[in-house]
mmCIF file of the C-alpha atoms, coordinates in Angstrom:
data_MODEL
# 
_entry.id   MODEL 
# 
loop_
_atom_site.group_PDB 
_atom_site.id 
_atom_site.type_symbol 
_atom_site.label_atom_id 
_atom_site.label_alt_id 
_atom_site.label_comp_id 
_atom_site.label_asym_id 
_atom_site.label_entity_id 
_atom_site.label_seq_id 
_atom_site.pdbx_PDB_ins_code 
_atom_site.Cartn_x 
_atom_site.Cartn_y 
_atom_site.Cartn_z 
_atom_site.occupancy 
_atom_site.B_iso_or_equiv 
_atom_site.pdbx_formal_charge 
_atom_site.auth_seq_id 
_atom_site.auth_comp_id 
_atom_site.auth_asym_id 
_atom_site.auth_atom_id 
_atom_site.pdbx_PDB_model_num 
ATOM 1   C CA . UNK A 1 1   ? 12.846 -26.469 -21.172 1.00 0.00 ? 1   UNK A CA 1 
ATOM 2   C CA . UNK A 1 2   ? 9.627  -27.932 -20.059 1.00 0.00 ? 2   UNK A CA 1 
ATOM 3   C CA . UNK A 1 3   ? 8.590  -31.307 -20.975 1.00 0.00 ? 3   UNK A CA 1 
ATOM 4   C CA . UNK A 1 4   ? 5.462  -33.387 -21.029 1.00 0.00 ? 4   UNK A CA 1 
ATOM 5   C CA . UNK A 1 5   ? 7.438  -36.709 -20.009 1.00 0.00 ? 5   UNK A CA 1 
ATOM 6   C CA . UNK A 1 6   ? 10.804 -37.620 -18.771 1.00 0.00 ? 6   UNK A CA 1 
ATOM 7   C CA . UNK A 1 7   ? 13.539 -36.913 -21.339 1.00 0.00 ? 7   UNK A CA 1 
ATOM 8   C CA . UNK A 1 8   ? 15.798 -39.643 -22.621 1.00 0.00 ? 8   UNK A CA 1 
ATOM 9   C CA . UNK A 1 9   ? 19.462 -39.822 -21.818 1.00 0.00 ? 9   UNK A CA 1 
ATOM 10  C CA . UNK A 1 10  ? 20.351 -38.938 -25.342 1.00 0.00 ? 10  UNK A CA 1 
ATOM 11  C CA . UNK A 1 11  ? 18.007 -35.822 -24.965 1.00 0.00 ? 11  UNK A CA 1 
ATOM 12  C CA . UNK A 1 12  ? 19.740 -34.813 -21.682 1.00 0.00 ? 12  UNK A CA 1 
ATOM 13  C CA . UNK A 1 13  ? 23.134 -35.231 -23.197 1.00 0.00 ? 13  UNK A CA 1 
ATOM 14  C CA . UNK A 1 14  ? 22.277 -33.005 -26.029 1.00 0.00 ? 14  UNK A CA 1 
ATOM 15  C CA . UNK A 1 15  ? 20.839 -30.427 -23.653 1.00 0.00 ? 15  UNK A CA 1 
ATOM 16  C CA . UNK A 1 16  ? 24.125 -30.641 -21.815 1.00 0.00 ? 16  UNK A CA 1 
ATOM 17  C CA . UNK A 1 17  ? 26.110 -30.004 -24.896 1.00 0.00 ? 17  UNK A CA 1 
ATOM 18  C CA . UNK A 1 18  ? 24.165 -27.104 -25.865 1.00 0.00 ? 18  UNK A CA 1 
ATOM 19  C CA . UNK A 1 19  ? 24.556 -25.640 -22.424 1.00 0.00 ? 19  UNK A CA 1 
ATOM 20  C CA . UNK A 1 20  ? 28.304 -25.531 -22.440 1.00 0.00 ? 20  UNK A CA 1 
ATOM 21  C CA . UNK A 1 21  ? 28.548 -22.267 -24.585 1.00 0.00 ? 21  UNK A CA 1 
ATOM 22  C CA . UNK A 1 22  ? 25.608 -20.459 -22.795 1.00 0.00 ? 22  UNK A CA 1 
ATOM 23  C CA . UNK A 1 23  ? 26.233 -17.444 -20.533 1.00 0.00 ? 23  UNK A CA 1 
ATOM 24  C CA . UNK A 1 24  ? 24.728 -17.050 -17.127 1.00 0.00 ? 24  UNK A CA 1 
ATOM 25  C CA . UNK A 1 25  ? 21.402 -15.290 -16.967 1.00 0.00 ? 25  UNK A CA 1 
ATOM 26  C CA . UNK A 1 26  ? 22.073 -12.882 -14.034 1.00 0.00 ? 26  UNK A CA 1 
ATOM 27  C CA . UNK A 1 27  ? 24.489 -10.798 -12.252 1.00 0.00 ? 27  UNK A CA 1 
ATOM 28  C CA . UNK A 1 28  ? 26.554 -9.943  -10.223 1.00 0.00 ? 28  UNK A CA 1 
ATOM 29  C CA . UNK A 1 29  ? 28.178 -13.279 -9.620  1.00 0.00 ? 29  UNK A CA 1 
ATOM 30  C CA . UNK A 1 30  ? 28.584 -14.007 -5.822  1.00 0.00 ? 30  UNK A CA 1 
ATOM 31  C CA . UNK A 1 31  ? 25.309 -12.253 -5.021  1.00 0.00 ? 31  UNK A CA 1 
ATOM 32  C CA . UNK A 1 32  ? 24.409 -14.782 -2.138  1.00 0.00 ? 32  UNK A CA 1 
ATOM 33  C CA . UNK A 1 33  ? 27.939 -15.256 -0.814  1.00 0.00 ? 33  UNK A CA 1 
ATOM 34  C CA . UNK A 1 34  ? 28.650 -12.925 2.142   1.00 0.00 ? 34  UNK A CA 1 
ATOM 35  C CA . UNK A 1 35  ? 26.768 -10.721 4.632   1.00 0.00 ? 35  UNK A CA 1 
ATOM 36  C CA . UNK A 1 36  ? 25.779 -7.988  2.140   1.00 0.00 ? 36  UNK A CA 1 
ATOM 37  C CA . UNK A 1 37  ? 21.990 -7.574  1.831   1.00 0.00 ? 37  UNK A CA 1 
ATOM 38  C CA . UNK A 1 38  ? 20.584 -9.625  -0.987  1.00 0.00 ? 38  UNK A CA 1 
ATOM 39  C CA . UNK A 1 39  ? 17.031 -8.971  -2.443  1.00 0.00 ? 39  UNK A CA 1 
ATOM 40  C CA . UNK A 1 40  ? 14.614 -11.912 -2.104  1.00 0.00 ? 40  UNK A CA 1 
ATOM 41  C CA . UNK A 1 41  ? 17.124 -14.166 -0.501  1.00 0.00 ? 41  UNK A CA 1 
ATOM 42  C CA . UNK A 1 42  ? 15.862 -17.557 0.528   1.00 0.00 ? 42  UNK A CA 1 
ATOM 43  C CA . UNK A 1 43  ? 17.939 -19.299 3.178   1.00 0.00 ? 43  UNK A CA 1 
ATOM 44  C CA . UNK A 1 44  ? 17.698 -22.686 5.096   1.00 0.00 ? 44  UNK A CA 1 
ATOM 45  C CA . UNK A 1 45  ? 20.197 -23.731 7.934   1.00 0.00 ? 45  UNK A CA 1 
ATOM 46  C CA . UNK A 1 46  ? 20.330 -27.142 9.638   1.00 0.00 ? 46  UNK A CA 1 
ATOM 47  C CA . UNK A 1 47  ? 22.599 -28.757 12.159  1.00 0.00 ? 47  UNK A CA 1 
ATOM 48  C CA . UNK A 1 48  ? 23.792 -32.130 10.950  1.00 0.00 ? 48  UNK A CA 1 
ATOM 49  C CA . UNK A 1 49  ? 26.728 -32.877 13.247  1.00 0.00 ? 49  UNK A CA 1 
ATOM 50  C CA . UNK A 1 50  ? 29.242 -31.754 15.845  1.00 0.00 ? 50  UNK A CA 1 
ATOM 51  C CA . UNK A 1 51  ? 33.056 -31.382 15.558  1.00 0.00 ? 51  UNK A CA 1 
ATOM 52  C CA . UNK A 1 52  ? 35.864 -31.710 12.987  1.00 0.00 ? 52  UNK A CA 1 
ATOM 53  C CA . UNK A 1 53  ? 35.266 -35.256 12.048  1.00 0.00 ? 53  UNK A CA 1 
ATOM 54  C CA . UNK A 1 54  ? 31.611 -34.501 11.123  1.00 0.00 ? 54  UNK A CA 1 
ATOM 55  C CA . UNK A 1 55  ? 32.615 -31.450 9.345   1.00 0.00 ? 55  UNK A CA 1 
ATOM 56  C CA . UNK A 1 56  ? 34.934 -33.362 7.229   1.00 0.00 ? 56  UNK A CA 1 
ATOM 57  C CA . UNK A 1 57  ? 32.057 -35.982 6.494   1.00 0.00 ? 57  UNK A CA 1 
ATOM 58  C CA . UNK A 1 58  ? 29.704 -33.251 5.660   1.00 0.00 ? 58  UNK A CA 1 
ATOM 59  C CA . UNK A 1 59  ? 32.119 -31.622 3.349   1.00 0.00 ? 59  UNK A CA 1 
ATOM 60  C CA . UNK A 1 60  ? 32.586 -34.809 1.368   1.00 0.00 ? 60  UNK A CA 1 
ATOM 61  C CA . UNK A 1 61  ? 28.813 -35.332 1.179   1.00 0.00 ? 61  UNK A CA 1 
ATOM 62  C CA . UNK A 1 62  ? 28.242 -31.887 -0.058  1.00 0.00 ? 62  UNK A CA 1 
ATOM 63  C CA . UNK A 1 63  ? 31.077 -32.059 -2.647  1.00 0.00 ? 63  UNK A CA 1 
ATOM 64  C CA . UNK A 1 64  ? 29.555 -35.409 -3.699  1.00 0.00 ? 64  UNK A CA 1 
ATOM 65  C CA . UNK A 1 65  ? 26.256 -33.802 -4.565  1.00 0.00 ? 65  UNK A CA 1 
ATOM 66  C CA . UNK A 1 66  ? 24.441 -35.854 -1.774  1.00 0.00 ? 66  UNK A CA 1 
ATOM 67  C CA . UNK A 1 67  ? 22.241 -32.854 -0.998  1.00 0.00 ? 67  UNK A CA 1 
ATOM 68  C CA . UNK A 1 68  ? 20.575 -33.583 -4.392  1.00 0.00 ? 68  UNK A CA 1 
ATOM 69  C CA . UNK A 1 69  ? 19.562 -37.239 -3.493  1.00 0.00 ? 69  UNK A CA 1 
ATOM 70  C CA . UNK A 1 70  ? 15.837 -36.233 -3.016  1.00 0.00 ? 70  UNK A CA 1 
ATOM 71  C CA . UNK A 1 71  ? 14.022 -38.414 -5.542  1.00 0.00 ? 71  UNK A CA 1 
ATOM 72  C CA . UNK A 1 72  ? 12.395 -35.656 -7.606  1.00 0.00 ? 72  UNK A CA 1 
ATOM 73  C CA . UNK A 1 73  ? 15.450 -33.647 -8.635  1.00 0.00 ? 73  UNK A CA 1 
ATOM 74  C CA . UNK A 1 74  ? 18.428 -35.199 -10.512 1.00 0.00 ? 74  UNK A CA 1 
ATOM 75  C CA . UNK A 1 75  ? 21.719 -33.735 -11.758 1.00 0.00 ? 75  UNK A CA 1 
ATOM 76  C CA . UNK A 1 76  ? 23.435 -34.811 -14.873 1.00 0.00 ? 76  UNK A CA 1 
ATOM 77  C CA . UNK A 1 77  ? 26.238 -35.807 -14.777 1.00 0.00 ? 77  UNK A CA 1 
ATOM 78  C CA . UNK A 1 78  ? 25.081 -37.650 -11.520 1.00 0.00 ? 78  UNK A CA 1 
ATOM 79  C CA . UNK A 1 79  ? 28.252 -36.602 -9.542  1.00 0.00 ? 79  UNK A CA 1 
ATOM 80  C CA . UNK A 1 80  ? 29.752 -33.794 -11.536 1.00 0.00 ? 80  UNK A CA 1 
ATOM 81  C CA . UNK A 1 81  ? 33.145 -32.356 -10.466 1.00 0.00 ? 81  UNK A CA 1 
ATOM 82  C CA . UNK A 1 82  ? 32.905 -29.291 -8.204  1.00 0.00 ? 82  UNK A CA 1 
ATOM 83  C CA . UNK A 1 83  ? 34.972 -27.148 -10.264 1.00 0.00 ? 83  UNK A CA 1 
ATOM 84  C CA . UNK A 1 84  ? 34.574 -23.570 -11.667 1.00 0.00 ? 84  UNK A CA 1 
ATOM 85  C CA . UNK A 1 85  ? 33.084 -23.952 -15.144 1.00 0.00 ? 85  UNK A CA 1 
ATOM 86  C CA . UNK A 1 86  ? 31.412 -27.271 -14.739 1.00 0.00 ? 86  UNK A CA 1 
ATOM 87  C CA . UNK A 1 87  ? 27.991 -27.285 -16.545 1.00 0.00 ? 87  UNK A CA 1 
ATOM 88  C CA . UNK A 1 88  ? 25.166 -29.412 -14.870 1.00 0.00 ? 88  UNK A CA 1 
ATOM 89  C CA . UNK A 1 89  ? 21.618 -30.163 -16.118 1.00 0.00 ? 89  UNK A CA 1 
ATOM 90  C CA . UNK A 1 90  ? 19.137 -30.205 -13.400 1.00 0.00 ? 90  UNK A CA 1 
ATOM 91  C CA . UNK A 1 91  ? 16.219 -32.392 -14.105 1.00 0.00 ? 91  UNK A CA 1 
ATOM 92  C CA . UNK A 1 92  ? 13.093 -31.612 -12.016 1.00 0.00 ? 92  UNK A CA 1 
ATOM 93  C CA . UNK A 1 93  ? 9.794  -33.618 -11.782 1.00 0.00 ? 93  UNK A CA 1 
ATOM 94  C CA . UNK A 1 94  ? 6.991  -31.046 -11.223 1.00 0.00 ? 94  UNK A CA 1 
ATOM 95  C CA . UNK A 1 95  ? 3.325  -31.731 -11.013 1.00 0.00 ? 95  UNK A CA 1 
ATOM 96  C CA . UNK A 1 96  ? 2.675  -33.951 -13.915 1.00 0.00 ? 96  UNK A CA 1 
ATOM 97  C CA . UNK A 1 97  ? 5.670  -32.701 -16.097 1.00 0.00 ? 97  UNK A CA 1 
ATOM 98  C CA . UNK A 1 98  ? 9.349  -32.365 -16.329 1.00 0.00 ? 98  UNK A CA 1 
ATOM 99  C CA . UNK A 1 99  ? 11.857 -29.571 -16.785 1.00 0.00 ? 99  UNK A CA 1 
ATOM 100 C CA . UNK A 1 100 ? 15.533 -29.352 -17.748 1.00 0.00 ? 100 UNK A CA 1 
ATOM 101 C CA . UNK A 1 101 ? 17.642 -26.435 -16.434 1.00 0.00 ? 101 UNK A CA 1 
ATOM 102 C CA . UNK A 1 102 ? 21.211 -25.444 -17.090 1.00 0.00 ? 102 UNK A CA 1 
ATOM 103 C CA . UNK A 1 103 ? 23.514 -24.410 -14.407 1.00 0.00 ? 103 UNK A CA 1 
ATOM 104 C CA . UNK A 1 104 ? 27.266 -23.570 -14.045 1.00 0.00 ? 104 UNK A CA 1 
ATOM 105 C CA . UNK A 1 105 ? 29.731 -23.861 -11.065 1.00 0.00 ? 105 UNK A CA 1 
ATOM 106 C CA . UNK A 1 106 ? 30.665 -20.391 -10.550 1.00 0.00 ? 106 UNK A CA 1 
ATOM 107 C CA . UNK A 1 107 ? 32.805 -20.367 -7.405  1.00 0.00 ? 107 UNK A CA 1 
ATOM 108 C CA . UNK A 1 108 ? 33.844 -22.638 -4.578  1.00 0.00 ? 108 UNK A CA 1 
ATOM 109 C CA . UNK A 1 109 ? 34.536 -22.139 -0.945  1.00 0.00 ? 109 UNK A CA 1 
ATOM 110 C CA . UNK A 1 110 ? 37.321 -23.811 0.738   1.00 0.00 ? 110 UNK A CA 1 
ATOM 111 C CA . UNK A 1 111 ? 38.167 -22.651 4.296   1.00 0.00 ? 111 UNK A CA 1 
ATOM 112 C CA . UNK A 1 112 ? 39.204 -24.160 7.549   1.00 0.00 ? 112 UNK A CA 1 
ATOM 113 C CA . UNK A 1 113 ? 35.524 -23.921 8.958   1.00 0.00 ? 113 UNK A CA 1 
ATOM 114 C CA . UNK A 1 114 ? 33.604 -23.573 5.700   1.00 0.00 ? 114 UNK A CA 1 
ATOM 115 C CA . UNK A 1 115 ? 33.287 -25.652 2.432   1.00 0.00 ? 115 UNK A CA 1 
ATOM 116 C CA . UNK A 1 116 ? 30.880 -25.337 -0.386  1.00 0.00 ? 116 UNK A CA 1 
ATOM 117 C CA . UNK A 1 117 ? 30.077 -24.125 -3.869  1.00 0.00 ? 117 UNK A CA 1 
ATOM 118 C CA . UNK A 1 118 ? 27.633 -22.059 -5.821  1.00 0.00 ? 118 UNK A CA 1 
ATOM 119 C CA . UNK A 1 119 ? 26.030 -22.490 -9.320  1.00 0.00 ? 119 UNK A CA 1 
ATOM 120 C CA . UNK A 1 120 ? 24.393 -19.930 -11.341 1.00 0.00 ? 120 UNK A CA 1 
ATOM 121 C CA . UNK A 1 121 ? 21.611 -20.266 -13.854 1.00 0.00 ? 121 UNK A CA 1 
ATOM 122 C CA . UNK A 1 122 ? 22.143 -20.371 -17.563 1.00 0.00 ? 122 UNK A CA 1 
ATOM 123 C CA . UNK A 1 123 ? 19.946 -18.681 -20.200 1.00 0.00 ? 123 UNK A CA 1 
ATOM 124 C CA . UNK A 1 124 ? 18.152 -22.032 -20.817 1.00 0.00 ? 124 UNK A CA 1 
ATOM 125 C CA . UNK A 1 125 ? 17.127 -22.242 -17.138 1.00 0.00 ? 125 UNK A CA 1 
ATOM 126 C CA . UNK A 1 126 ? 13.389 -21.645 -16.111 1.00 0.00 ? 126 UNK A CA 1 
ATOM 127 C CA . UNK A 1 127 ? 14.522 -19.280 -13.302 1.00 0.00 ? 127 UNK A CA 1 
ATOM 128 C CA . UNK A 1 128 ? 17.395 -16.754 -13.130 1.00 0.00 ? 128 UNK A CA 1 
ATOM 129 C CA . UNK A 1 129 ? 19.718 -16.679 -10.103 1.00 0.00 ? 129 UNK A CA 1 
ATOM 130 C CA . UNK A 1 130 ? 22.268 -18.061 -7.819  1.00 0.00 ? 130 UNK A CA 1 
ATOM 131 C CA . UNK A 1 131 ? 22.356 -20.908 -5.346  1.00 0.00 ? 131 UNK A CA 1 
ATOM 132 C CA . UNK A 1 132 ? 25.030 -21.574 -2.768  1.00 0.00 ? 132 UNK A CA 1 
ATOM 133 C CA . UNK A 1 133 ? 25.599 -24.892 -0.798  1.00 0.00 ? 133 UNK A CA 1 
ATOM 134 C CA . UNK A 1 134 ? 27.892 -24.959 2.047   1.00 0.00 ? 134 UNK A CA 1 
ATOM 135 C CA . UNK A 1 135 ? 28.819 -26.573 5.255   1.00 0.00 ? 135 UNK A CA 1 
ATOM 136 C CA . UNK A 1 136 ? 30.096 -24.630 8.289   1.00 0.00 ? 136 UNK A CA 1 
ATOM 137 C CA . UNK A 1 137 ? 31.868 -25.666 11.584  1.00 0.00 ? 137 UNK A CA 1 
ATOM 138 C CA . UNK A 1 138 ? 30.642 -23.117 14.202  1.00 0.00 ? 138 UNK A CA 1 
ATOM 139 C CA . UNK A 1 139 ? 33.929 -22.275 16.176  1.00 0.00 ? 139 UNK A CA 1 
ATOM 140 C CA . UNK A 1 140 ? 31.944 -21.526 19.420  1.00 0.00 ? 140 UNK A CA 1 
ATOM 141 C CA . UNK A 1 141 ? 29.354 -24.315 19.503  1.00 0.00 ? 141 UNK A CA 1 
ATOM 142 C CA . UNK A 1 142 ? 31.305 -26.892 17.516  1.00 0.00 ? 142 UNK A CA 1 
ATOM 143 C CA . UNK A 1 143 ? 28.067 -27.679 15.494  1.00 0.00 ? 143 UNK A CA 1 
ATOM 144 C CA . UNK A 1 144 ? 28.227 -28.453 11.928  1.00 0.00 ? 144 UNK A CA 1 
ATOM 145 C CA . UNK A 1 145 ? 25.650 -26.634 9.773   1.00 0.00 ? 145 UNK A CA 1 
ATOM 146 C CA . UNK A 1 146 ? 24.344 -27.298 6.365   1.00 0.00 ? 146 UNK A CA 1 
ATOM 147 C CA . UNK A 1 147 ? 23.197 -24.154 4.657   1.00 0.00 ? 147 UNK A CA 1 
ATOM 148 C CA . UNK A 1 148 ? 21.513 -23.345 1.265   1.00 0.00 ? 148 UNK A CA 1 
ATOM 149 C CA . UNK A 1 149 ? 21.305 -19.675 0.124   1.00 0.00 ? 149 UNK A CA 1 
ATOM 150 C CA . UNK A 1 150 ? 19.565 -18.757 -3.033  1.00 0.00 ? 150 UNK A CA 1 
ATOM 151 C CA . UNK A 1 151 ? 17.894 -15.950 -4.936  1.00 0.00 ? 151 UNK A CA 1 
ATOM 152 C CA . UNK A 1 152 ? 16.009 -16.192 -8.093  1.00 0.00 ? 152 UNK A CA 1 
ATOM 153 C CA . UNK A 1 153 ? 13.398 -14.671 -10.371 1.00 0.00 ? 153 UNK A CA 1 
ATOM 154 C CA . UNK A 1 154 ? 11.444 -16.131 -13.305 1.00 0.00 ? 154 UNK A CA 1 
ATOM 155 C CA . UNK A 1 155 ? 13.033 -16.318 -16.573 1.00 0.00 ? 155 UNK A CA 1 
ATOM 156 C CA . UNK A 1 156 ? 10.717 -18.551 -18.617 1.00 0.00 ? 156 UNK A CA 1 
ATOM 157 C CA . UNK A 1 157 ? 7.135  -17.432 -19.360 1.00 0.00 ? 157 UNK A CA 1 
ATOM 158 C CA . UNK A 1 158 ? 5.679  -20.571 -17.737 1.00 0.00 ? 158 UNK A CA 1 
ATOM 159 C CA . UNK A 1 159 ? 7.872  -20.085 -14.623 1.00 0.00 ? 159 UNK A CA 1 
ATOM 160 C CA . UNK A 1 160 ? 6.502  -16.524 -14.371 1.00 0.00 ? 160 UNK A CA 1 
ATOM 161 C CA . UNK A 1 161 ? 2.867  -17.613 -14.726 1.00 0.00 ? 161 UNK A CA 1 
ATOM 162 C CA . UNK A 1 162 ? 3.403  -20.475 -12.142 1.00 0.00 ? 162 UNK A CA 1 
ATOM 163 C CA . UNK A 1 163 ? 5.405  -18.421 -9.734  1.00 0.00 ? 163 UNK A CA 1 
ATOM 164 C CA . UNK A 1 164 ? 3.497  -19.358 -6.525  1.00 0.00 ? 164 UNK A CA 1 
ATOM 165 C CA . UNK A 1 165 ? 4.042  -23.195 -7.543  1.00 0.00 ? 165 UNK A CA 1 
ATOM 166 C CA . UNK A 1 166 ? 7.743  -22.519 -8.201  1.00 0.00 ? 166 UNK A CA 1 
ATOM 167 C CA . UNK A 1 167 ? 8.107  -20.916 -4.699  1.00 0.00 ? 167 UNK A CA 1 
ATOM 168 C CA . UNK A 1 168 ? 6.464  -24.014 -2.991  1.00 0.00 ? 168 UNK A CA 1 
ATOM 169 C CA . UNK A 1 169 ? 8.867  -26.274 -5.109  1.00 0.00 ? 169 UNK A CA 1 
ATOM 170 C CA . UNK A 1 170 ? 11.861 -24.212 -3.988  1.00 0.00 ? 170 UNK A CA 1 
ATOM 171 C CA . UNK A 1 171 ? 10.908 -24.335 -0.292  1.00 0.00 ? 171 UNK A CA 1 
ATOM 172 C CA . UNK A 1 172 ? 10.474 -28.115 -0.633  1.00 0.00 ? 172 UNK A CA 1 
ATOM 173 C CA . UNK A 1 173 ? 13.707 -28.532 -2.161  1.00 0.00 ? 173 UNK A CA 1 
ATOM 174 C CA . UNK A 1 174 ? 15.344 -26.800 0.685   1.00 0.00 ? 174 UNK A CA 1 
ATOM 175 C CA . UNK A 1 175 ? 13.570 -29.068 3.211   1.00 0.00 ? 175 UNK A CA 1 
ATOM 176 C CA . UNK A 1 176 ? 14.271 -32.246 1.054   1.00 0.00 ? 176 UNK A CA 1 
ATOM 177 C CA . UNK A 1 177 ? 17.969 -31.319 0.676   1.00 0.00 ? 177 UNK A CA 1 
ATOM 178 C CA . UNK A 1 178 ? 18.501 -30.853 4.313   1.00 0.00 ? 178 UNK A CA 1 
ATOM 179 C CA . UNK A 1 179 ? 16.968 -34.256 5.139   1.00 0.00 ? 179 UNK A CA 1 
ATOM 180 C CA . UNK A 1 180 ? 19.319 -35.710 2.318   1.00 0.00 ? 180 UNK A CA 1 
ATOM 181 C CA . UNK A 1 181 ? 22.248 -34.221 4.028   1.00 0.00 ? 181 UNK A CA 1 
ATOM 182 C CA . UNK A 1 182 ? 21.170 -35.646 7.313   1.00 0.00 ? 182 UNK A CA 1 
ATOM 183 C CA . UNK A 1 183 ? 20.785 -39.019 5.763   1.00 0.00 ? 183 UNK A CA 1 
ATOM 184 C CA . UNK A 1 184 ? 24.319 -38.948 4.211   1.00 0.00 ? 184 UNK A CA 1 
ATOM 185 C CA . UNK A 1 185 ? 25.648 -38.065 7.621   1.00 0.00 ? 185 UNK A CA 1 
ATOM 186 C CA . UNK A 1 186 ? 23.858 -40.807 9.341   1.00 0.00 ? 186 UNK A CA 1 
ATOM 187 C CA . UNK A 1 187 ? 25.181 -43.315 6.623   1.00 0.00 ? 187 UNK A CA 1 
ATOM 188 C CA . UNK A 1 188 ? 28.804 -42.088 7.133   1.00 0.00 ? 188 UNK A CA 1 
ATOM 189 C CA . UNK A 1 189 ? 28.615 -42.493 10.893  1.00 0.00 ? 189 UNK A CA 1 
ATOM 190 C CA . UNK A 1 190 ? 28.049 -39.072 12.110  1.00 0.00 ? 190 UNK A CA 1 
ATOM 191 C CA . UNK A 1 191 ? 27.265 -38.196 15.664  1.00 0.00 ? 191 UNK A CA 1 
ATOM 192 C CA . UNK A 1 192 ? 23.908 -37.107 14.523  1.00 0.00 ? 192 UNK A CA 1 
ATOM 193 C CA . UNK A 1 193 ? 23.588 -34.125 16.800  1.00 0.00 ? 193 UNK A CA 1 
ATOM 194 C CA . UNK A 1 194 ? 20.252 -32.425 16.487  1.00 0.00 ? 194 UNK A CA 1 
ATOM 195 C CA . UNK A 1 195 ? 20.096 -28.677 16.855  1.00 0.00 ? 195 UNK A CA 1 
ATOM 196 C CA . UNK A 1 196 ? 17.886 -25.581 16.095  1.00 0.00 ? 196 UNK A CA 1 
ATOM 197 C CA . UNK A 1 197 ? 16.978 -25.722 12.534  1.00 0.00 ? 197 UNK A CA 1 
ATOM 198 C CA . UNK A 1 198 ? 16.033 -22.761 10.452  1.00 0.00 ? 198 UNK A CA 1 
ATOM 199 C CA . UNK A 1 199 ? 14.395 -23.851 7.206   1.00 0.00 ? 199 UNK A CA 1 
ATOM 200 C CA . UNK A 1 200 ? 12.065 -21.118 5.921   1.00 0.00 ? 200 UNK A CA 1 
ATOM 201 C CA . UNK A 1 201 ? 9.118  -22.326 3.805   1.00 0.00 ? 201 UNK A CA 1 
ATOM 202 C CA . UNK A 1 202 ? 8.829  -19.012 1.871   1.00 0.00 ? 202 UNK A CA 1 
# 
């Protein structure tokens, strides 16, 4: 849903209610989770800490949706529960207009050295695809990594026409999200280890 101005909270709540019964707009679910080749995969990986304590802090930040605290993207509810089936409205401020996009949490990752979740787009989202957010504790280097993996294609006509701009915004989101996680770690007392970052712009 594209809008000329920021929607009211009432309009956002109405959008959320309408989204509850909508199906996901792509398949298969889990397409970005794993090592199998994925068509048009976008990925960003940054080091945000070191050791088990930083991993625990990073996990808490991720599950609190701190990676979305970037100013021009908001989730409604603000801090939704990370549970399979949770529906989220993502409000994005573009170049002079806004969009509301429906997503559903489809699976979670809960391992000893990896924690995260993925959501998939609903049929009222401008794009069609899946995005995974996770934090990983590297057993060899002891570095804590934040990773975003996603794949998408245009679903709305306006998104298709403006696909070059969409790609720029997606790359900007990955960069800003990584910075948001670094800020969250600094605020929580992380060791703040810097490492080799891999944040593709494409």
